[in-house]
C-alpha positions in Angstrom: 91.8 87.5 92.2 90.1 86.7 95.5 92.3 84.7 97.9 90.9 81.5 99.4 90.9 83.0 102.9 88.8 82.0 105.9 87.6 84.9 108.1 87.0 84.3 111.8 87.1 86.0 115.2 90.6 86.1 116.6 91.2 84.0 119.7 93.8 84.3 122.5 96.1 81.7 120.9 96.3 84.0 117.8 98.0 86.8 119.7 101.6 86.0 118.9 100.8 85.6 115.1 98.8 88.9 115.1 101.7 90.7 116.9 104.2 89.3 114.3 101.9 90.4 111.4 102.1 94.2 112.0 105.8 94.8 112.0 106.0 92.6 108.8 103.2 94.6 107.1 104.3 98.0 108.5 108.0 98.0 109.1 108.1 101.8 109.7 105.3 101.8 112.3 105.0 100.3 115.7 101.3 99.2 115.9 101.8 96.3 118.3 101.1 98.4 121.4 97.8 99.6 120.2 96.8 96.2 118.9 97.7 94.6 122.2 95.8 97.3 124.1 92.7 96.9 121.9 92.7 93.1 122.1 92.8 93.3 125.9 89.7 95.5 125.8 87.8 92.7 123.9 84.3 93.9 125.0 84.7 97.0 122.9 86.3 95.5 119.8 85.6 93.1 117.0 88.9 91.4 116.1 89.0 89.3 112.9 91.7 87.2 111.3 92.0 86.0 107.8 93.6 82.6 107.5 95.1 80.7 104.6 95.3 77.2 105.9 96.8 77.4 109.4 98.6 80.7 108.7 97.2 84.1 109.8 97.5 86.2 106.7 95.5 89.3 107.8 94.0 91.0 110.8 91.6 93.9 111.5 90.1 95.5 114.5 86.8 97.5 114.7 86.5 99.5 117.9 83.0 100.5 119.0 82.6 104.2 119.4 79.9 106.9 119.5 79.5 110.4 118.1 79.2 113.4 120.4 75.7 114.9 120.5 74.2 112.1 118.3 72.1 109.1 118.9 74.1 106.8 116.7 76.5 103.9 117.0 79.8 104.2 115.3 83.0 102.2 115.0 86.6 102.9 114.1 88.3 100.5 111.6 92.0 100.3 112.7 94.4 98.8 112.4 94.2 96.6 109.3 97.2 94.5 108.1 97.9 91.8 105.6 101.3 90.1 105.4 103.2 91.2 102.3 103.1 87.8 100.7 99.3 87.9 100.6 98.8 91.6 99.7 96.9 92.5 96.6 95.0 89.2 96.6 91.7 90.3 98.2 92.6 89.4 101.8 92.2 93.0 103.0 88.9 93.5 101.1 87.5 90.2 102.4 88.3 90.9 106.0 87.0 94.5 105.9 83.8 93.4 104.2 83.3 90.7 106.9 83.9 93.3 109.6 81.5 95.8 108.0 78.8 93.1 107.9 79.4 92.3 111.6 79.1 96.0 112.4 75.8 96.3 110.5 74.4 93.2 112.2 75.3 94.6 115.6 73.6 98.0 115.0 76.6 100.2 114.1 75.4 103.0 111.9 78.8 104.3 110.5 82.4 103.1 110.4 85.2 105.6 110.3 88.8 105.0 109.2 91.9 107.1 108.8 93.7 105.6 105.8 94.6 105.7 102.2 91.7 107.1 100.2 92.5 105.1 97.1 92.4 101.8 99.1 89.4 102.5 101.3 87.6 104.3 98.4 87.6 100.9 96.6 85.8 99.5 99.6 83.0 102.1 99.6 84.4 104.6 102.1 84.2 108.3 101.3 85.7 111.5 102.8 84.0 112.2 106.1 83.1 115.8 106.8 80.4 115.6 109.5 82.1 113.4 112.1 85.4 114.9 113.3 88.3 112.6 114.3 89.3 112.6 118.0 92.3 114.9 117.2 93.0 117.4 114.5 94.6 115.9 111.5 97.3 117.5 109.3 95.9 119.3 106.2 97.6 116.8 103.9 95.4 114.1 105.5 92.1 115.8 104.8 90.9 113.1 102.4 92.3 110.3 104.6 89.5 110.7 107.2 86.7 108.6 105.7 83.5 106.7 106.6 81.0 104.3 105.3 77.3 104.0 106.4 76.2 100.6 107.6 72.9 101.4 109.1 69.7 103.3 108.3 70.0 106.3 110.7 70.5 109.8 109.3 74.1 111.0 109.2 74.9 113.6 111.9 75.1 117.2 111.1 78.2 117.4 113.2 79.9 115.6 116.0 83.2 114.2 117.2 84.0 110.5 117.1 84.2 109.4 120.8 86.8 106.6 120.8 87.7 104.1 123.5 90.5 105.2 125.8 93.1 103.1 123.9 92.7 105.5 121.0 93.1 108.7 123.1 96.7 109.2 122.3 97.5 112.2 120.0 100.6 110.4 118.6 98.2 107.8 117.0 96.6 110.5 115.0 99.8 112.3 113.8 102.4 111.7 111.1 
């Protein structure tokens, strides 16, 4: 059942609610520092919130990237969070689809994500083998590196995702 969420760009006054969202959705991970860093680099990111009435129920960031040796525009979807009370009600799907539409409209050819293949597979993502992540991933995560095409350009034969400096921390890519 689709939740009655409104999707919009995040604004500065949303920061406290966004920062409170991640520990609630991911109690075992500290995502607030990367969220804060990405939001301060606003020119390279699209930050969307899903609201239910006045409450922020979900948040996603798309960071603009490129692919080494390729003439294509890429983005990294991460992080994505929905508060537990609103999970499994279509909020995550709605906010990701809104972000993918924004990426396509802005000329992004491919969006990559490191996440649960079952979840992102339902959204149209497939295992990515042509574009390498910025750091080597553990073998048990081989199907977690995924992508979805949003543009018309040909997929690269090979290349590495070149991410903004905020993502150049090996601990963000390790268990």
